[in-house]
N, C-alpha and C positions, 0 to 999 in steps of 0.2 A: 505493498501500501505504499503509495507516496505521499511525502511529508509537506506539506507546505506552509508556510512559517505563520505565524500567529499576528495579524497586523489588527492592531487596535486604536485608535486613537481616544485620548482623554481628554476632557475638559481641563486646561489649567488653570483659567480665571477667575479660580474658587472665590481667592480672599479679597479679589478687585470687585467681583460682584458681590458681596458678603458687604466691602465698607460703600457701597452705591446704594445698596437698600437701606443700610442702616442710615446713613446720611441723607437719602431721598426721605426715609417716614420720619426722620428730625427735624427733618428740612422742610417739609411740610407742617407737620402737627404744629410747631410751634408759632409760625406768623399767622396761620389760620386761629388758634389758640390766642394769641394777640390780638387780632384783628376783631375777635368776638366780641373780649371783654372791653376792647378800646370802645367798638359801637356803641356797647351800651352807656358809659361813661363818658363820650366826646358827642358833641351834637354835631362837630364837623368830617365831612367825612377826608378832606384833603390829609389829616393829619392823621386818621386809619392808616389812608395810605399810605404817608410817607411813614409811619410807626413801624408798620408791615415791612418796607422797601428795607427799612434801618436794620430791624433782628433778618431778614434774610441775609445782608450785605457782613453782619457780625457773629451771624450763625455761623456762614459759611467758613469766614477767618479761624472761629472757631475749633470748627470739626476738620478743616486743614491742618493747622496744628497739633492737635489732639489727634487726629493721624501720622502726623511727622513723628512727633514724641515716640506714641506706640511703637512705630517699626523699628526707631531708632534705640529703643531701649531692647526689645526684642532681638536687633543684630547684636545688641551688645551682649544681652544675656547669653545666646548662642555662641560666640566667642569665647566669653569666660571659661562656658561649660566646654567647649571645644579644651582648651588651655588646660583646664582642671581636669578631664579625660585624660591627655596624654601625658602630664606631671604623674597620675595614678598608676598607667600603665607602664611608665621608666622608672616607677619605684618598685613593681612589682616582679620588673624582668629583672634588677639589681638584688634584692630580696629572696625570690626563688628563680632564678631562671632555671632549671630541671622541671620548672611546671610550665614555663610557659613554652620551652620547648618540646615536652609531651604533650600540652595540648595541641600546638601547630603539627603535628604529627598526626593526629588523630582528625583535624579537618583536611588533610590533602587525599 
C-alpha cells in the first residue's frame, strides 16, 4: 500500500484572533455603556457623541498598551524559564553524568 504524506494545514492566528475578539467586545461595550449613561444625564447629543469618541480613542490606547505589556512580559518569562532550564540541565550533567548518559542512550 503506498504511503502518502499527511498534509494538514492548521490555523496559526489563534492569539491574534483572541486579541481582536476581546478588544472588539471591550471596545464596543464600554462606549455604548458610556453613551447610554450620558444620554440620560446630559441633554446635549453633541456631548454624548464627543464623550463616546474620546472613550474609543482612550480605550484603544489602553488596550494597545495592555496587549504590548502582556506580550513583553510573556516573552521575558519565557526567556527566564529557558535560562533556568539550561542551568538545571547543566547542574544535572555535572552532578550525575552517568544518569544523563544512560537516559540519552535509552532515547536512541
